Predicted model as a PDB file, atoms N, CA, C, CB and O in Angstrom, pLDDT in the B-factor column:
MODEL        1                                                                  
ATOM      1  N   UNK A   1      50.856  -7.209  74.454  1.00 43.00           N  
ATOM      2  CA  UNK A   1      50.476  -8.223  75.304  1.00 43.00           C  
ATOM      3  C   UNK A   1      51.392  -9.272  75.272  1.00 43.00           C  
ATOM      4  CB  UNK A   1      49.227  -8.678  75.031  1.00 43.00           C  
ATOM      5  O   UNK A   1      52.307  -8.929  74.524  1.00 43.00           O  
ATOM      6  N   UNK A   2      51.587 -10.384  75.724  1.00 41.00           N  
ATOM      7  CA  UNK A   2      52.640 -11.474  76.381  1.00 41.00           C  
ATOM      8  C   UNK A   2      51.641 -12.636  75.645  1.00 41.00           C  
ATOM      9  CB  UNK A   2      52.867 -11.535  78.501  1.00 41.00           C  
ATOM     10  O   UNK A   2      50.420 -12.676  75.797  1.00 41.00           O  
ATOM     11  N   UNK A   3      52.459 -13.594  74.792  1.00 46.00           N  
ATOM     12  CA  UNK A   3      51.872 -14.954  73.964  1.00 46.00           C  
ATOM     13  C   UNK A   3      50.914 -15.536  74.407  1.00 46.00           C  
ATOM     14  CB  UNK A   3      52.689 -16.025  73.813  1.00 46.00           C  
ATOM     15  O   UNK A   3      50.281 -16.262  73.640  1.00 46.00           O  
ATOM     16  N   UNK A   4      50.544 -15.414  75.656  1.00 57.00           N  
ATOM     17  CA  UNK A   4      49.557 -16.311  76.618  1.00 57.00           C  
ATOM     18  C   UNK A   4      48.924 -15.560  77.215  1.00 57.00           C  
ATOM     19  CB  UNK A   4      50.072 -17.215  77.605  1.00 57.00           C  
ATOM     20  O   UNK A   4      49.469 -14.473  77.410  1.00 57.00           O  
ATOM     21  N   UNK A   5      47.967 -15.694  77.598  1.00 54.00           N  
ATOM     22  CA  UNK A   5      47.352 -14.844  78.625  1.00 54.00           C  
ATOM     23  C   UNK A   5      47.892 -14.445  79.737  1.00 54.00           C  
ATOM     24  CB  UNK A   5      46.398 -15.298  79.019  1.00 54.00           C  
ATOM     25  O   UNK A   5      48.159 -13.325  80.174  1.00 54.00           O  
ATOM     26  N   UNK A   6      48.077 -15.961  80.318  1.00 66.00           N  
ATOM     27  CA  UNK A   6      48.632 -16.115  81.528  1.00 66.00           C  
ATOM     28  C   UNK A   6      50.259 -15.973  81.915  1.00 66.00           C  
ATOM     29  CB  UNK A   6      48.201 -17.301  81.814  1.00 66.00           C  
ATOM     30  O   UNK A   6      50.703 -16.174  83.045  1.00 66.00           O  
ATOM     31  N   UNK A   7      50.877 -15.674  81.011  1.00 68.00           N  
ATOM     32  CA  UNK A   7      51.976 -16.300  80.665  1.00 68.00           C  
ATOM     33  C   UNK A   7      52.892 -15.203  81.888  1.00 68.00           C  
ATOM     34  CB  UNK A   7      52.331 -16.282  78.771  1.00 68.00           C  
ATOM     35  O   UNK A   7      53.965 -15.486  82.421  1.00 68.00           O  
ATOM     36  N   UNK A   8      52.227 -14.162  82.053  1.00 91.00           N  
ATOM     37  CA  UNK A   8      53.621 -13.755  82.664  1.00 91.00           C  
ATOM     38  C   UNK A   8      52.277 -12.735  83.984  1.00 91.00           C  
ATOM     39  CB  UNK A   8      55.191 -12.524  81.151  1.00 91.00           C  
ATOM     40  O   UNK A   8      52.034 -11.541  84.157  1.00 91.00           O  
ATOM     41  N   UNK A   9      51.647 -14.274  84.734  1.00 96.00           N  
ATOM     42  CA  UNK A   9      51.194 -12.955  85.571  1.00 96.00           C  
ATOM     43  C   UNK A   9      51.686 -13.975  87.417  1.00 96.00           C  
ATOM     44  CB  UNK A   9      48.754 -12.381  85.157  1.00 96.00           C  
ATOM     45  O   UNK A   9      51.755 -13.928  88.645  1.00 96.00           O  
ATOM     46  N   UNK A  10      51.769 -14.314  86.869  1.00 94.00           N  
ATOM     47  CA  UNK A  10      51.948 -15.354  88.495  1.00 94.00           C  
ATOM     48  C   UNK A  10      53.432 -14.709  89.042  1.00 94.00           C  
ATOM     49  CB  UNK A  10      52.190 -17.643  88.157  1.00 94.00           C  
ATOM     50  O   UNK A  10      53.861 -14.748  90.196  1.00 94.00           O  
ATOM     51  N   UNK A  11      53.958 -14.214  88.063  1.00 95.00           N  
ATOM     52  CA  UNK A  11      55.433 -12.424  88.104  1.00 95.00           C  
ATOM     53  C   UNK A  11      54.521 -11.462  89.418  1.00 95.00           C  
ATOM     54  CB  UNK A  11      55.416 -10.776  85.640  1.00 95.00           C  
ATOM     55  O   UNK A  11      54.833 -11.744  90.575  1.00 95.00           O  
ATOM     56  N   UNK A  12      53.588 -10.521  89.237  1.00 96.00           N  
ATOM     57  CA  UNK A  12      52.684  -9.493  88.944  1.00 96.00           C  
ATOM     58  C   UNK A  12      52.536  -9.946  90.363  1.00 96.00           C  
ATOM     59  CB  UNK A  12      51.478  -9.437  87.682  1.00 96.00           C  
ATOM     60  O   UNK A  12      52.381 -11.047  90.892  1.00 96.00           O  
ATOM     61  N   UNK A  13      52.691  -8.067  91.021  1.00 95.00           N  
ATOM     62  CA  UNK A  13      52.700  -7.810  92.687  1.00 95.00           C  
ATOM     63  C   UNK A  13      50.743  -7.445  92.376  1.00 95.00           C  
ATOM     64  CB  UNK A  13      54.164  -5.964  93.506  1.00 95.00           C  
ATOM     65  O   UNK A  13      50.140  -6.907  91.447  1.00 95.00           O  
ATOM     66  N   UNK A  14      50.293  -8.087  93.728  1.00 96.00           N  
ATOM     67  CA  UNK A  14      49.191  -7.280  94.266  1.00 96.00           C  
ATOM     68  C   UNK A  14      48.204  -6.178  92.707  1.00 96.00           C  
ATOM     69  CB  UNK A  14      50.178  -6.107  95.657  1.00 96.00           C  
ATOM     70  O   UNK A  14      47.437  -6.274  91.749  1.00 96.00           O  
ATOM     71  N   UNK A  15      48.854  -5.449  93.346  1.00 97.00           N  
ATOM     72  CA  UNK A  15      48.651  -4.040  92.566  1.00 97.00           C  
ATOM     73  C   UNK A  15      48.815  -4.035  90.820  1.00 97.00           C  
ATOM     74  CB  UNK A  15      49.879  -2.962  93.203  1.00 97.00           C  
ATOM     75  O   UNK A  15      47.969  -3.917  89.933  1.00 97.00           O  
ATOM     76  N   UNK A  16      50.517  -4.247  90.774  1.00 97.00           N  
ATOM     77  CA  UNK A  16      50.167  -5.100  89.130  1.00 97.00           C  
ATOM     78  C   UNK A  16      49.162  -5.645  88.581  1.00 97.00           C  
ATOM     79  CB  UNK A  16      50.761  -6.142  88.882  1.00 97.00           C  
ATOM     80  O   UNK A  16      48.582  -5.463  87.510  1.00 97.00           O  
ATOM     81  N   UNK A  17      48.974  -6.583  89.744  1.00 97.00           N  
ATOM     82  CA  UNK A  17      47.265  -7.907  88.625  1.00 97.00           C  
ATOM     83  C   UNK A  17      45.928  -6.995  88.882  1.00 97.00           C  
ATOM     84  CB  UNK A  17      46.621 -10.281  89.789  1.00 97.00           C  
ATOM     85  O   UNK A  17      44.893  -7.130  88.229  1.00 97.00           O  
ATOM     86  N   UNK A  18      46.078  -6.224  89.739  1.00 98.00           N  
ATOM     87  CA  UNK A  18      44.861  -5.758  90.236  1.00 98.00           C  
ATOM     88  C   UNK A  18      44.778  -4.367  88.801  1.00 98.00           C  
ATOM     89  CB  UNK A  18      45.009  -5.204  92.258  1.00 98.00           C  
ATOM     90  O   UNK A  18      43.807  -4.373  88.043  1.00 98.00           O  
ATOM     91  N   UNK A  19      45.891  -3.315  88.641  1.00 98.00           N  
ATOM     92  CA  UNK A  19      45.711  -2.738  87.863  1.00 98.00           C  
ATOM     93  C   UNK A  19      45.698  -2.823  85.995  1.00 98.00           C  
ATOM     94  CB  UNK A  19      46.282  -2.176  88.418  1.00 98.00           C  
ATOM     95  O   UNK A  19      45.313  -1.978  85.188  1.00 98.00           O  
ATOM     96  N   UNK A  20      46.082  -3.725  85.850  1.00 97.00           N  
ATOM     97  CA  UNK A  20      46.050  -4.274  85.110  1.00 97.00           C  
ATOM     98  C   UNK A  20      44.479  -4.717  84.470  1.00 97.00           C  
ATOM     99  CB  UNK A  20      46.869  -5.012  85.529  1.00 97.00           C  
ATOM    100  O   UNK A  20      43.855  -4.239  83.523  1.00 97.00           O  
ATOM    101  N   UNK A  21      44.155  -5.783  85.372  1.00 98.00           N  
ATOM    102  CA  UNK A  21      42.435  -5.883  85.610  1.00 98.00           C  
ATOM    103  C   UNK A  21      41.708  -4.590  84.546  1.00 98.00           C  
ATOM    104  CB  UNK A  21      41.968  -5.471  87.658  1.00 98.00           C  
ATOM    105  O   UNK A  21      41.497  -4.353  83.357  1.00 98.00           O  
ATOM    106  N   UNK A  22      41.501  -3.946  86.029  1.00 98.00           N  
ATOM    107  CA  UNK A  22      41.172  -2.941  85.803  1.00 98.00           C  
ATOM    108  C   UNK A  22      41.169  -2.204  83.885  1.00 98.00           C  
ATOM    109  CB  UNK A  22      42.014  -2.401  86.852  1.00 98.00           C  
ATOM    110  O   UNK A  22      40.249  -1.975  83.100  1.00 98.00           O  
ATOM    111  N   UNK A  23      42.744  -2.042  83.787  1.00 98.00           N  
ATOM    112  CA  UNK A  23      42.814  -1.546  82.083  1.00 98.00           C  
ATOM    113  C   UNK A  23      42.069  -3.211  81.329  1.00 98.00           C  
ATOM    114  CB  UNK A  23      45.128  -1.135  81.375  1.00 98.00           C  
ATOM    115  O   UNK A  23      42.096  -3.293  80.101  1.00 98.00           O  
ATOM    116  N   UNK A  24      41.481  -4.368  82.114  1.00 97.00           N  
ATOM    117  CA  UNK A  24      41.324  -5.330  81.013  1.00 97.00           C  
ATOM    118  C   UNK A  24      40.204  -4.770  80.496  1.00 97.00           C  
ATOM    119  CB  UNK A  24      41.192  -6.850  81.347  1.00 97.00           C  
ATOM    120  O   UNK A  24      39.974  -4.328  79.370  1.00 97.00           O  
ATOM    121  N   UNK A  25      39.121  -4.898  82.088  1.00 97.00           N  
ATOM    122  CA  UNK A  25      38.105  -4.765  82.298  1.00 97.00           C  
ATOM    123  C   UNK A  25      37.769  -3.361  81.225  1.00 97.00           C  
ATOM    124  CB  UNK A  25      37.966  -4.772  83.804  1.00 97.00           C  
ATOM    125  O   UNK A  25      37.280  -3.675  80.140  1.00 97.00           O  
ATOM    126  N   UNK A  26      37.888  -2.597  81.350  1.00 97.00           N  
ATOM    127  CA  UNK A  26      37.467  -1.126  80.811  1.00 97.00           C  
ATOM    128  C   UNK A  26      38.087  -1.514  79.099  1.00 97.00           C  
ATOM    129  CB  UNK A  26      38.480   0.534  81.867  1.00 97.00           C  
ATOM    130  O   UNK A  26      37.711  -0.922  78.087  1.00 97.00           O  
ATOM    131  N   UNK A  27      38.772  -2.274  79.127  1.00 96.00           N  
ATOM    132  CA  UNK A  27      38.939  -2.214  77.459  1.00 96.00           C  
ATOM    133  C   UNK A  27      37.416  -3.070  77.166  1.00 96.00           C  
ATOM    134  CB  UNK A  27      40.699  -3.226  76.700  1.00 96.00           C  
ATOM    135  O   UNK A  27      36.411  -2.410  76.899  1.00 96.00           O  
ATOM    136  N   UNK A  28      37.395  -3.650  77.196  1.00 96.00           N  
ATOM    137  CA  UNK A  28      36.099  -4.863  77.007  1.00 96.00           C  
ATOM    138  C   UNK A  28      34.656  -4.224  77.033  1.00 96.00           C  
ATOM    139  CB  UNK A  28      36.091  -6.076  78.390  1.00 96.00           C  
ATOM    140  O   UNK A  28      33.749  -4.365  76.213  1.00 96.00           O  
ATOM    141  N   UNK A  29      34.687  -3.485  78.190  1.00 96.00           N  
ATOM    142  CA  UNK A  29      33.096  -2.415  78.684  1.00 96.00           C  
ATOM    143  C   UNK A  29      33.680  -1.129  76.656  1.00 96.00           C  
ATOM    144  CB  UNK A  29      33.512  -0.791  81.617  1.00 96.00           C  
ATOM    145  O   UNK A  29      32.594  -0.768  76.201  1.00 96.00           O  
ATOM    146  N   UNK A  30      34.345  -0.819  76.119  1.00 96.00           N  
ATOM    147  CA  UNK A  30      33.636   0.215  75.405  1.00 96.00           C  
ATOM    148  C   UNK A  30      33.964  -0.787  74.568  1.00 96.00           C  
ATOM    149  CB  UNK A  30      33.979   1.826  75.237  1.00 96.00           C  
ATOM    150  O   UNK A  30      35.030  -0.342  74.144  1.00 96.00           O  
ATOM    151  N   UNK A  31      33.751  -2.246  73.800  1.00 94.00           N  
ATOM    152  CA  UNK A  31      33.298  -2.933  72.954  1.00 94.00           C  
ATOM    153  C   UNK A  31      33.586  -2.922  71.784  1.00 94.00           C  
ATOM    154  CB  UNK A  31      32.412  -2.880  72.994  1.00 94.00           C  
ATOM    155  O   UNK A  31      32.766  -3.254  70.928  1.00 94.00           O  
ATOM    156  N   UNK A  32      35.405  -2.352  71.360  1.00 94.00           N  
ATOM    157  CA  UNK A  32      35.809  -1.486  70.094  1.00 94.00           C  
ATOM    158  C   UNK A  32      36.796  -2.684  69.939  1.00 94.00           C  
ATOM    159  CB  UNK A  32      36.467   0.347  70.239  1.00 94.00           C  
ATOM    160  O   UNK A  32      37.438  -2.467  68.911  1.00 94.00           O  
ATOM    161  N   UNK A  33      37.090  -3.542  70.360  1.00 94.00           N  
ATOM    162  CA  UNK A  33      37.810  -4.497  70.501  1.00 94.00           C  
ATOM    163  C   UNK A  33      37.136  -5.525  69.905  1.00 94.00           C  
ATOM    164  CB  UNK A  33      38.166  -4.679  71.710  1.00 94.00           C  
ATOM    165  O   UNK A  33      35.924  -5.553  70.123  1.00 94.00           O  
ATOM    166  N   UNK A  34      37.868  -6.867  68.812  1.00 95.00           N  
ATOM    167  CA  UNK A  34      37.563  -7.198  67.761  1.00 95.00           C  
ATOM    168  C   UNK A  34      37.064  -9.455  68.711  1.00 95.00           C  
ATOM    169  CB  UNK A  34      39.225  -6.640  66.345  1.00 95.00           C  
ATOM    170  O   UNK A  34      37.526 -10.440  69.288  1.00 95.00           O  
ATOM    171  N   UNK A  35      36.114  -8.948  68.243  1.00 96.00           N  
ATOM    172  CA  UNK A  35      35.902 -10.902  68.556  1.00 96.00           C  
ATOM    173  C   UNK A  35      37.627 -11.212  69.664  1.00 96.00           C  
ATOM    174  CB  UNK A  35      36.054 -12.296  66.132  1.00 96.00           C  
ATOM    175  O   UNK A  35      37.984 -10.901  70.801  1.00 96.00           O  
ATOM    176  N   UNK A  36      38.425 -12.189  68.164  1.00 97.00           N  
ATOM    177  CA  UNK A  36      39.704 -12.501  69.227  1.00 97.00           C  
ATOM    178  C   UNK A  36      39.949 -11.823  70.174  1.00 97.00           C  
ATOM    179  CB  UNK A  36      40.891 -12.490  68.768  1.00 97.00           C  
ATOM    180  O   UNK A  36      39.909 -12.347  71.287  1.00 97.00           O  
ATOM    181  N   UNK A  37      40.389  -9.992  69.984  1.00 97.00           N  
ATOM    182  CA  UNK A  37      40.540  -9.221  70.960  1.00 97.00           C  
ATOM    183  C   UNK A  37      39.927  -9.479  71.878  1.00 97.00           C  
ATOM    184  CB  UNK A  37      40.398  -8.215  70.766  1.00 97.00           C  
ATOM    185  O   UNK A  37      40.829 -10.015  72.522  1.00 97.00           O  
ATOM    186  N   UNK A  38      39.062  -9.541  72.517  1.00 96.00           N  
ATOM    187  CA  UNK A  38      37.799 -10.052  72.910  1.00 96.00           C  
ATOM    188  C   UNK A  38      37.881 -11.130  74.217  1.00 96.00           C  
ATOM    189  CB  UNK A  38      37.181 -10.741  71.608  1.00 96.00           C  
ATOM    190  O   UNK A  38      37.609 -11.174  75.417  1.00 96.00           O  
ATOM    191  N   UNK A  39      38.559 -12.136  72.919  1.00 97.00           N  
ATOM    192  CA  UNK A  39      38.014 -13.527  73.229  1.00 97.00           C  
ATOM    193  C   UNK A  39      39.710 -13.301  74.802  1.00 97.00           C  
ATOM    194  CB  UNK A  39      38.103 -15.244  71.252  1.00 97.00           C  
ATOM    195  O   UNK A  39      39.663 -13.562  76.004  1.00 97.00           O  
ATOM    196  N   UNK A  40      41.128 -12.633  73.778  1.00 96.00           N  
ATOM    197  CA  UNK A  40      42.142 -13.151  74.657  1.00 96.00           C  
ATOM    198  C   UNK A  40      41.781 -11.678  76.152  1.00 96.00           C  
ATOM    199  CB  UNK A  40      44.118 -13.173  73.586  1.00 96.00           C  
ATOM    200  O   UNK A  40      41.539 -12.000  77.316  1.00 96.00           O  
ATOM    201  N   UNK A  41      41.848 -10.168  75.659  1.00 97.00           N  
ATOM    202  CA  UNK A  41      41.704  -9.731  76.916  1.00 97.00           C  
ATOM    203  C   UNK A  41      40.598 -10.455  78.144  1.00 97.00           C  
ATOM    204  CB  UNK A  41      41.376  -8.385  76.623  1.00 97.00           C  
ATOM    205  O   UNK A  41      40.499 -10.126  79.326  1.00 97.00           O  
ATOM    206  N   UNK A  42      39.891 -11.463  77.450  1.00 97.00           N  
ATOM    207  CA  UNK A  42      38.645 -12.628  78.827  1.00 97.00           C  
ATOM    208  C   UNK A  42      39.844 -13.217  79.572  1.00 97.00           C  
ATOM    209  CB  UNK A  42      37.321 -14.475  77.965  1.00 97.00           C  
ATOM    210  O   UNK A  42      39.943 -13.252  80.799  1.00 97.00           O  
ATOM    211  N   UNK A  43      40.850 -13.729  78.593  1.00 97.00           N  
ATOM    212  CA  UNK A  43      41.480 -14.753  78.791  1.00 97.00           C  
ATOM    213  C   UNK A  43      42.476 -13.902  79.483  1.00 97.00           C  
ATOM    214  CB  UNK A  43      41.811 -15.655  77.624  1.00 97.00           C  
ATOM    215  O   UNK A  43      42.833 -13.318  78.460  1.00 97.00           O  
ATOM    216  N   UNK A  44      43.096 -13.450  80.269  1.00 97.00           N  
ATOM    217  CA  UNK A  44      43.987 -12.177  80.402  1.00 97.00           C  
ATOM    218  C   UNK A  44      43.198 -11.734  81.523  1.00 97.00           C  
ATOM    219  CB  UNK A  44      44.124 -11.050  79.055  1.00 97.00           C  
ATOM    220  O   UNK A  44      43.725 -11.970  82.609  1.00 97.00           O  
ATOM    221  N   UNK A  45      42.018 -11.125  81.562  1.00 97.00           N  
ATOM    222  CA  UNK A  45      40.981 -10.857  82.235  1.00 97.00           C  
ATOM    223  C   UNK A  45      40.674 -11.656  83.623  1.00 97.00           C  
ATOM    224  CB  UNK A  45      40.026 -10.990  81.337  1.00 97.00           C  
ATOM    225  O   UNK A  45      40.228 -11.265  84.701  1.00 97.00           O  
ATOM    226  N   UNK A  46      41.072 -12.865  83.183  1.00 97.00           N  
ATOM    227  CA  UNK A  46      39.977 -14.344  84.467  1.00 97.00           C  
ATOM    228  C   UNK A  46      42.437 -15.049  84.925  1.00 97.00           C  
ATOM    229  CB  UNK A  46      37.894 -16.936  82.379  1.00 97.00           C  
ATOM    230  O   UNK A  46      43.093 -15.538  85.844  1.00 97.00           O  
ATOM    231  N   UNK A  47      42.527 -14.822  84.276  1.00 97.00           N  
ATOM    232  CA  UNK A  47      43.840 -14.533  84.651  1.00 97.00           C  
ATOM    233  C   UNK A  47      44.205 -14.036  86.127  1.00 97.00           C  
ATOM    234  CB  UNK A  47      44.248 -13.589  83.747  1.00 97.00           C  
ATOM    235  O   UNK A  47      44.427 -14.527  87.234  1.00 97.00           O  
ATOM    236  N   UNK A  48      44.120 -12.309  85.283  1.00 98.00           N  
ATOM    237  CA  UNK A  48      44.502 -11.124  86.435  1.00 98.00           C  
ATOM    238  C   UNK A  48      43.960 -11.433  87.817  1.00 98.00           C  
ATOM    239  CB  UNK A  48      43.849  -9.612  86.038  1.00 98.00           C  
ATOM    240  O   UNK A  48      44.660 -11.276  88.818  1.00 98.00           O  
ATOM    241  N   UNK A  49      42.666 -11.890  87.872  1.00 98.00           N  
ATOM    242  CA  UNK A  49      41.731 -12.007  88.442  1.00 98.00           C  
ATOM    243  C   UNK A  49      41.876 -13.223  90.070  1.00 98.00           C  
ATOM    244  CB  UNK A  49      40.827 -12.351  87.213  1.00 98.00           C  
ATOM    245  O   UNK A  49      41.630 -13.038  91.262  1.00 98.00           O  
ATOM    246  N   UNK A  50      42.528 -14.736  89.068  1.00 97.00           N  
ATOM    247  CA  UNK A  50      42.957 -15.265  89.900  1.00 97.00           C  
ATOM    248  C   UNK A  50      44.066 -14.678  90.332  1.00 97.00           C  
ATOM    249  CB  UNK A  50      43.020 -16.314  89.651  1.00 97.00           C  
ATOM    250  O   UNK A  50      43.929 -14.515  91.544  1.00 97.00           O  
ATOM    251  N   UNK A  51      45.301 -14.193  89.902  1.00 97.00           N  
ATOM    252  CA  UNK A  51      46.045 -13.745  90.461  1.00 97.00           C  
ATOM    253  C   UNK A  51      46.183 -13.139  91.251  1.00 97.00           C  
ATOM    254  CB  UNK A  51      46.385 -13.520  90.125  1.00 97.00           C  
ATOM    255  O   UNK A  51      47.184 -13.437  91.903  1.00 97.00           O  
ATOM    256  N   UNK A  52      45.665 -12.363  91.587  1.00 97.00           N  
ATOM    257  CA  UNK A  52      44.343 -11.343  92.889  1.00 97.00           C  
ATOM    258  C   UNK A  52      44.058 -12.397  93.762  1.00 97.00           C  
ATOM    259  CB  UNK A  52      42.427 -10.651  92.176  1.00 97.00           C  
ATOM    260  O   UNK A  52      45.010 -12.351  94.542  1.00 97.00           O  
ATOM    261  N   UNK A  53      43.489 -13.123  94.040  1.00 97.00           N  
ATOM    262  CA  UNK A  53      42.244 -14.142  94.684  1.00 97.00           C  
ATOM    263  C   UNK A  53      43.606 -14.823  94.966  1.00 97.00           C  
ATOM    264  CB  UNK A  53      40.714 -15.069  93.594  1.00 97.00           C  
ATOM    265  O   UNK A  53      43.568 -15.091  96.167  1.00 97.00           O  
ATOM    266  N   UNK A  54      44.791 -15.236  94.456  1.00 96.00           N  
ATOM    267  CA  UNK A  54      46.012 -15.635  95.717  1.00 96.00           C  
ATOM    268  C   UNK A  54      46.333 -14.814  96.476  1.00 96.00           C  
ATOM    269  CB  UNK A  54      47.312 -16.000  95.364  1.00 96.00           C  
ATOM    270  O   UNK A  54      46.424 -14.999  97.690  1.00 96.00           O  
ATOM    271  N   UNK A  55      46.618 -13.486  95.736  1.00 96.00           N  
ATOM    272  CA  UNK A  55      47.025 -12.739  96.538  1.00 96.00           C  
ATOM    273  C   UNK A  55      46.205 -12.294  97.864  1.00 96.00           C  
ATOM    274  CB  UNK A  55      47.330 -11.857  95.815  1.00 96.00           C  
ATOM    275  O   UNK A  55      46.682 -11.898  98.927  1.00 96.00           O  
ATOM    276  N   UNK A  56      44.992 -12.448  97.554  1.00 97.00           N  
ATOM    277  CA  UNK A  56      44.150 -11.622  98.683  1.00 97.00           C  
ATOM    278  C   UNK A  56      44.271 -12.988 100.039  1.00 97.00           C  
ATOM    279  CB  UNK A  56      42.056 -11.160  97.980  1.00 97.00           C  
ATOM    280  O   UNK A  56      44.593 -12.778 101.208  1.00 97.00           O  
ATOM    281  N   UNK A  57      43.899 -14.374  99.413  1.00 96.00           N  
ATOM    282  CA  UNK A  57      43.837 -15.985  99.865  1.00 96.00           C  
ATOM    283  C   UNK A  57      45.009 -16.035 101.599  1.00 96.00           C  
ATOM    284  CB  UNK A  57      44.784 -17.244  98.082  1.00 96.00           C  
ATOM    285  O   UNK A  57      44.926 -16.209 102.815  1.00 96.00           O  
ATOM    286  N   UNK A  58      46.073 -15.712 100.399  1.00 96.00           N  
ATOM    287  CA  UNK A  58      47.287 -15.965 101.128  1.00 96.00           C  
ATOM    288  C   UNK A  58      47.851 -14.722 102.308  1.00 96.00           C  
ATOM    289  CB  UNK A  58      48.374 -16.185  99.942  1.00 96.00           C  
ATOM    290  O   UNK A  58      48.773 -14.784 103.122  1.00 96.00           O  
ATOM    291  N   UNK A  59      46.755 -13.476 101.965  1.00 95.00           N  
ATOM    292  CA  UNK A  59      47.280 -12.615 102.727  1.00 95.00           C  
ATOM    293  C   UNK A  59      46.360 -12.920 104.088  1.00 95.00           C  
ATOM    294  CB  UNK A  59      47.258 -11.138 102.056  1.00 95.00           C  
ATOM    295  O   UNK A  59      46.633 -12.576 105.238  1.00 95.00           O  
ATOM    296  N   UNK A  60      45.302 -13.592 103.671  1.00 95.00           N  
ATOM    297  CA  UNK A  60      44.028 -13.493 104.749  1.00 95.00           C  
ATOM    298  C   UNK A  60      44.608 -14.681 105.692  1.00 95.00           C  
ATOM    299  CB  UNK A  60      42.189 -13.859 104.003  1.00 95.00           C  
ATOM    300  O   UNK A  60      44.355 -14.833 106.887  1.00 95.00           O  
ATOM    301  N   UNK A  61      45.330 -15.377 104.990  1.00 95.00           N  
ATOM    302  CA  UNK A  61      45.908 -16.297 105.884  1.00 95.00           C  
ATOM    303  C   UNK A  61      46.858 -16.708 107.141  1.00 95.00           C  
ATOM    304  CB  UNK A  61      46.183 -16.667 105.343  1.00 95.00           C  
ATOM    305  O   UNK A  61      46.948 -17.486 108.091  1.00 95.00           O  
ATOM    306  N   UNK A  62      47.888 -14.986 106.067  1.00 94.00           N  
ATOM    307  CA  UNK A  62      48.196 -14.987 107.013  1.00 94.00           C  
ATOM    308  C   UNK A  62      48.058 -13.932 107.958  1.00 94.00           C  
ATOM    309  CB  UNK A  62      49.028 -15.312 106.851  1.00 94.00           C  
ATOM    310  O   UNK A  62      49.064 -13.395 108.423  1.00 94.00           O  
ATOM    311  N   UNK A  63      46.682 -13.511 108.352  1.00 94.00           N  
ATOM    312  CA  UNK A  63      46.245 -12.806 109.467  1.00 94.00           C  
ATOM    313  C   UNK A  63      45.510 -13.803 109.855  1.00 94.00           C  
ATOM    314  CB  UNK A  63      45.588 -11.488 109.334  1.00 94.00           C  
ATOM    315  O   UNK A  63      44.415 -13.329 110.156  1.00 94.00           O  
ATOM    316  N   UNK A  64      45.518 -15.092 110.034  1.00 93.00           N  
ATOM    317  CA  UNK A  64      44.361 -15.608 110.729  1.00 93.00           C  
ATOM    318  C   UNK A  64      45.959 -16.134 111.522  1.00 93.00           C  
ATOM    319  CB  UNK A  64      42.865 -16.798 109.860  1.00 93.00           C  
ATOM    320  O   UNK A  64      46.195 -16.235 112.726  1.00 93.00           O  
ATOM    321  N   UNK A  65      46.826 -16.388 110.404  1.00 93.00           N  
ATOM    322  CA  UNK A  65      47.464 -17.623 111.677  1.00 93.00           C  
ATOM    323  C   UNK A  65      48.379 -16.229 112.609  1.00 93.00           C  
ATOM    324  CB  UNK A  65      49.035 -19.412 110.720  1.00 93.00           C  
ATOM    325  O   UNK A  65      48.927 -16.466 113.685  1.00 93.00           O  
ATOM    326  N   UNK A  66      48.399 -14.751 111.928  1.00 93.00           N  
ATOM    327  CA  UNK A  66      48.770 -13.568 113.431  1.00 93.00           C  
ATOM    328  C   UNK A  66      48.258 -13.863 114.233  1.00 93.00           C  
ATOM    329  CB  UNK A  66      48.446 -12.115 113.562  1.00 93.00           C  
ATOM    330  O   UNK A  66      48.776 -13.950 115.346  1.00 93.00           O  
ATOM    331  N   UNK A  67      46.966 -14.147 113.969  1.00 91.00           N  
ATOM    332  CA  UNK A  67      45.358 -13.439 114.913  1.00 91.00           C  
ATOM    333  C   UNK A  67      45.881 -15.432 116.056  1.00 91.00           C  
ATOM    334  CB  UNK A  67      42.595 -13.319 113.180  1.00 91.00           C  
ATOM    335  O   UNK A  67      45.929 -15.708 117.255  1.00 91.00           O  
ATOM    336  N   UNK A  68      46.020 -15.874 115.349  1.00 89.00           N  
ATOM    337  CA  UNK A  68      46.077 -17.615 116.040  1.00 89.00           C  
ATOM    338  C   UNK A  68      47.202 -17.648 116.690  1.00 89.00           C  
ATOM    339  CB  UNK A  68      46.147 -19.017 114.941  1.00 89.00           C  
ATOM    340  O   UNK A  68      47.030 -18.122 117.814  1.00 89.00           O  
ATOM    341  N   UNK A  69      48.289 -17.350 116.474  1.00 80.00           N  
ATOM    342  CA  UNK A  69      49.825 -16.541 117.087  1.00 80.00           C  
ATOM    343  C   UNK A  69      49.762 -16.139 118.292  1.00 80.00           C  
ATOM    344  CB  UNK A  69      50.307 -15.198 116.394  1.00 80.00           C  
ATOM    345  O   UNK A  69      50.153 -16.802 119.253  1.00 80.00           O  
ATOM    346  N   UNK A  70      49.236 -14.956 118.353  1.00 70.00           N  
ATOM    347  CA  UNK A  70      48.584 -14.164 118.950  1.00 70.00           C  
ATOM    348  C   UNK A  70      47.734 -14.290 120.788  1.00 70.00           C  
ATOM    349  CB  UNK A  70      47.782 -14.049 117.855  1.00 70.00           C  
ATOM    350  O   UNK A  70      47.791 -13.875 121.946  1.00 70.00           O  
ATOM    351  N   UNK A  71      47.108 -15.072 119.966  1.00 61.00           N  
ATOM    352  CA  UNK A  71      46.007 -15.814 120.784  1.00 61.00           C  
ATOM    353  C   UNK A  71      46.505 -16.404 122.029  1.00 61.00           C  
ATOM    354  CB  UNK A  71      45.370 -16.952 119.982  1.00 61.00           C  
ATOM    355  O   UNK A  71      46.340 -15.842 123.112  1.00 61.00           O  
ATOM    356  N   UNK A  72      47.210 -17.705 121.878  1.00 56.00           N  
ATOM    357  CA  UNK A  72      48.186 -18.655 122.265  1.00 56.00           C  
ATOM    358  C   UNK A  72      48.740 -18.570 123.630  1.00 56.00           C  
ATOM    359  CB  UNK A  72      49.215 -18.590 121.391  1.00 56.00           C  
ATOM    360  O   UNK A  72      49.590 -19.379 124.003  1.00 56.00           O  
TER     361      UNK A  72                                                      
ENDMDL                                                                          
END                                                                             
């Protein structure tokens, strides 16, 4: 794992961020991590969720722009 929870998240594609987020959530749900590991996983998950949201908002904006240019 990276030294900072969000250090490399901006470089991830939507699919990469989503897949890693699924892994992080699964690991947290197992409950076998220490408190420190859980906090680190939580922070990483937050960064990954934000990255996924950025991708989805960007895709929505592109779709909205495409729809707008078609109706003009």
